Rosetta silent file (secondary structure, phi, psi, omega in degrees, C-alpha in Angstrom):
SEQUENCE: MSLALLIDEDTLAKVLVKMLKKAGHDVLTVNEVGLSGEPDEVILNYARKNNRILLTHNCQDFEALHLENSVHPGIFAIYENQDHRKDLNRKDIIKAINNLESASIPLADQFISLNHWNY
SCORE:     score description
SCORE:     0.000 S_00000001
   1 L     0.000  144.268  179.577   -7.643   14.051   -1.610 S_00000001
   2 L  -113.698  136.149  177.734   -6.304   12.135    1.332 S_00000001
   3 L  -106.645  144.996  173.015   -6.124    8.371    1.512 S_00000001
   4 E   -90.451  115.355 -174.839   -6.238    6.268    4.668 S_00000001
   5 E  -117.721  146.269  169.067   -3.264    3.927    4.374 S_00000001
   6 E  -116.694  122.669 -177.022   -1.947    0.989    6.380 S_00000001
   7 E   -96.583  119.368  178.779    1.749    0.384    5.794 S_00000001
   8 L   -68.061  154.535 -177.262    2.802   -3.273    5.941 S_00000001
   9 L   -66.030  -21.223  176.084    5.979   -4.098    7.824 S_00000001
  10 L   -71.224  -16.390 -175.688    7.703   -5.116    4.571 S_00000001
  11 L  -110.846   -3.460 -175.810    7.272   -1.512    3.420 S_00000001
  12 L   -58.220  125.865  171.745    8.050    0.269    6.672 S_00000001
  13 L  -154.936  121.112 -176.359   10.398    3.163    6.285 S_00000001
  14 H   -56.193  -38.014 -179.191   10.159    6.152    8.583 S_00000001
  15 H   -65.803  -42.853  178.750   11.058    8.507    5.752 S_00000001
  16 H   -62.562  -44.159  179.032    8.312    7.090    3.505 S_00000001
  17 H   -58.861  -45.893  178.490    5.741    7.379    6.300 S_00000001
  18 H   -61.856  -41.544 -179.794    6.738   11.023    6.865 S_00000001
  19 H   -64.803  -41.578  178.959    6.556   11.735    3.121 S_00000001
  20 H   -64.069  -41.846  178.171    3.096   10.165    2.847 S_00000001
  21 H   -65.206  -41.525  178.952    1.854   12.199    5.811 S_00000001
  22 H   -62.797  -32.034  177.939    3.359   15.364    4.350 S_00000001
  23 L   -76.027   -2.020  174.534    1.487   14.587    1.107 S_00000001
  24 L   100.779    6.565 -177.800   -1.715   14.696    3.169 S_00000001
  25 L   -87.768  151.107  175.803   -2.432   11.012    3.705 S_00000001
  26 E   -90.318  105.303 -169.919   -3.710    9.453    6.915 S_00000001
  27 E  -115.475  130.680  169.225   -1.002    6.861    7.561 S_00000001
  28 E  -124.566  149.020  174.883   -0.768    4.068   10.115 S_00000001
  29 E  -109.132  158.994  178.091    1.879    1.373   10.273 S_00000001
  30 L   -60.858  -31.793  177.548    1.426   -2.207   11.398 S_00000001
  31 L   -64.514  -42.837 -178.355    3.794   -1.424   14.272 S_00000001
  32 L   -63.466  -31.299 -177.633    1.610    1.461   15.460 S_00000001
  33 L  -100.175   10.255  174.709   -1.495   -0.733   15.582 S_00000001
  34 L    75.707   27.041 -178.235    0.264   -3.691   17.246 S_00000001
  35 L  -109.228   10.550  179.712    0.265   -6.027   14.250 S_00000001
  36 L   -59.912  128.488  179.795    4.009   -6.457   13.743 S_00000001
  37 L    84.589   -3.970  179.786    4.746  -10.117   13.024 S_00000001
  38 L   -76.290  154.901  177.886    1.084  -11.010   12.543 S_00000001
  39 L   -61.056  154.376 -178.468    0.013  -13.157    9.558 S_00000001
  40 H   -56.879  -36.091 -179.955   -0.909  -11.356    6.345 S_00000001
  41 H   -60.891  -39.604 -179.568   -4.578  -12.363    6.757 S_00000001
  42 H   -66.729  -41.741 -179.676   -4.736  -10.512   10.088 S_00000001
  43 H   -64.662  -45.330  179.650   -3.165   -7.404    8.563 S_00000001
  44 H   -65.939  -37.627  177.351   -5.567   -7.391    5.612 S_00000001
  45 H   -64.792  -36.863  175.572   -8.530   -7.934    7.935 S_00000001
  46 H   -61.985  -44.916  178.556   -7.414   -4.934   10.003 S_00000001
  47 H   -59.824  -41.537  178.184   -7.294   -2.874    6.799 S_00000001
  48 H   -60.756  -52.197 -174.937  -10.813   -4.086    5.936 S_00000001
  49 H   -64.670  -28.534 -175.240  -12.278   -3.298    9.354 S_00000001
  50 L  -108.003   11.064  176.785  -10.640    0.129    9.477 S_00000001
  51 L    50.738   52.550  179.929  -11.214    1.070    5.823 S_00000001
  52 L  -120.625  137.093  174.696   -7.512    1.515    5.046 S_00000001
  53 E   -76.261  132.636 -179.451   -5.719    0.819    1.799 S_00000001
  54 E   -88.555  129.997  175.627   -2.815   -1.546    2.377 S_00000001
  55 E  -110.668  122.548 -172.610    0.596   -0.517    1.009 S_00000001
  56 E  -147.924  153.398  167.840    3.001   -3.449    0.706 S_00000001
  57 L   -96.453  -10.974 -177.289    6.099   -4.902   -0.920 S_00000001
  58 L   -84.242   66.539 -169.189    4.761   -8.376   -0.100 S_00000001
  59 H   -66.123  -47.725 -175.208    3.023   -8.597   -3.455 S_00000001
  60 H   -61.503  -46.846 -176.728    2.650  -12.346   -3.969 S_00000001
  61 H   -66.019  -43.224 -178.746    1.100  -13.100   -0.596 S_00000001
  62 H   -75.429  -27.036  173.859   -1.345  -10.194   -0.669 S_00000001
  63 H   -66.617  -40.522  177.872   -2.280  -10.865   -4.296 S_00000001
  64 H   -61.991  -42.279  177.454   -3.163  -14.432   -3.284 S_00000001
  65 H   -64.975  -38.054  176.918   -5.310  -13.082   -0.427 S_00000001
  66 H   -61.793  -42.293 -179.451   -6.948  -10.641   -2.846 S_00000001
  67 H   -67.172  -30.404  177.363   -7.812  -13.491   -5.208 S_00000001
  68 H   -72.316  -38.362 -177.550   -9.367  -15.429   -2.300 S_00000001
  69 L  -154.218  102.526 -174.402  -11.475  -12.453   -1.177 S_00000001
  70 L   -87.495   11.559  177.815  -11.372   -9.229   -3.165 S_00000001
  71 L   -89.789  105.036  179.279  -13.536   -7.270   -0.741 S_00000001
  72 L  -166.446  167.879 -178.442  -11.192   -4.737    0.851 S_00000001
  73 L   -70.772  -12.366 -179.658  -10.443   -0.994    0.653 S_00000001
  74 L   131.947  152.686  176.053   -7.635   -1.646   -1.838 S_00000001
  75 E  -130.034  124.735  174.217   -4.098   -2.979   -1.954 S_00000001
  76 E  -101.966  114.922 -178.354   -1.180   -0.969   -3.350 S_00000001
  77 E  -102.533  136.164  177.107    1.622   -3.335   -4.320 S_00000001
  78 L  -114.644  106.033 -178.546    5.197   -2.226   -4.869 S_00000001
  79 L   -84.662  142.753  172.702    7.037   -4.759   -6.993 S_00000001
  80 L  -100.462  138.733 -174.836   10.797   -5.106   -6.960 S_00000001
  81 L   -98.194  161.419  172.430   12.428   -5.757  -10.320 S_00000001
  82 L   -59.979  -39.694  176.670   15.327   -7.956  -11.372 S_00000001
  83 L   -93.642  100.047 -173.135   16.951   -4.715  -12.454 S_00000001
  84 H   -64.364  -13.190  175.280   16.898   -2.738   -9.188 S_00000001
  85 H   -67.528  -19.185  179.813   17.417    0.515  -11.081 S_00000001
  86 H   -92.538   -3.983  179.343   13.750    0.160  -12.094 S_00000001
  87 L   -66.295  154.152  177.234   12.489   -0.182   -8.507 S_00000001
  88 L   -78.763  130.375  170.969   10.330    2.570   -7.074 S_00000001
  89 L   -90.740 -179.128 -175.877   12.040    4.906   -4.673 S_00000001
  90 H   -60.157  -42.889  179.481   10.092    6.824   -2.012 S_00000001
  91 H   -64.409  -37.331  177.893    9.397    9.784   -4.297 S_00000001
  92 H   -63.878  -38.172  179.399    8.205    7.400   -7.024 S_00000001
  93 H   -63.513  -45.818  178.469    5.778    5.778   -4.576 S_00000001
  94 H   -61.252  -44.555 -179.691    4.299    9.174   -3.661 S_00000001
  95 H   -62.410  -42.585 -179.837    4.072   10.121   -7.345 S_00000001
  96 H   -63.204  -42.489  178.151    2.348    6.846   -8.252 S_00000001
  97 H   -63.848  -42.351  177.047   -0.216    7.313   -5.464 S_00000001
  98 H   -61.387  -40.854  178.346   -0.833   10.900   -6.617 S_00000001
  99 H   -63.265  -40.048  177.043   -1.298    9.678  -10.194 S_00000001
 100 H   -62.922  -44.661  178.609   -3.849    7.111   -9.006 S_00000001
 101 H   -61.024  -42.664 -178.779   -5.735    9.772   -7.077 S_00000001
 102 H   -64.453  -30.953 -178.850   -5.732   12.088  -10.104 S_00000001
 103 H   -74.129  -15.955  178.980   -7.144    9.328  -12.292 S_00000001
 104 L    53.428   37.513  176.240  -10.160    9.072   -9.966 S_00000001
 105 L   -88.639  154.022  177.256  -10.460    5.336  -10.481 S_00000001
 106 L   -64.050  135.695 -179.948  -12.151    3.169   -7.853 S_00000001
 107 L  -104.029  -28.217 -179.178   -9.601    1.805   -5.377 S_00000001
 108 L   -60.859  138.722  177.028  -11.841   -0.413   -3.267 S_00000001
 109 L    67.810   14.571 -177.942  -11.576   -4.127   -4.023 S_00000001
 110 L  -110.898  143.198  170.121   -8.597   -3.525   -6.345 S_00000001
 111 E  -106.118  111.210 -170.841   -5.075   -4.953   -6.260 S_00000001
 112 E  -120.099  125.311  173.592   -2.997   -2.217   -7.885 S_00000001
 113 E   -80.005  116.237  177.782    0.673   -2.299   -8.825 S_00000001
 114 H   -65.527  -23.865  179.850    2.066    1.146   -8.081 S_00000001
 115 H   -57.089  -33.999 -178.684    4.874    0.402  -10.523 S_00000001
 116 H   -77.936  -10.199 -176.596    2.397    0.895  -13.392 S_00000001
 117 H  -108.019    9.660  179.266    1.369    4.316  -12.075 S_00000001
 118 L   -95.467   87.164  179.714    4.838    5.838  -11.909 S_00000001
 119 L  -136.253    0.000    0.000    4.918    8.063  -14.971 S_00000001
């Protein structure tokens, strides 16, 4: 299965984008769609209008937006830990997304921590 993803500028990494595309996902970055530097609300609205799951490290801000209006294609949050050895690397992010896909759970309207899906 392929997911349509929008990568937030806090998560931008050319290597990650290439890895996600290689894994079969339809990936756009905020830079590619001209949203670099735009407020989080604008980015989430773009994801809504274009039916793209947002992938972000900006967890607190997008969780707050999710709580205000949970109608969206989904938000994948990547949390950073106090102990950076527990942070997700690029391969972990791909694995977590694959695990979510395999679980066949609904993604729309969900705020999902990818950290919990890295097993």
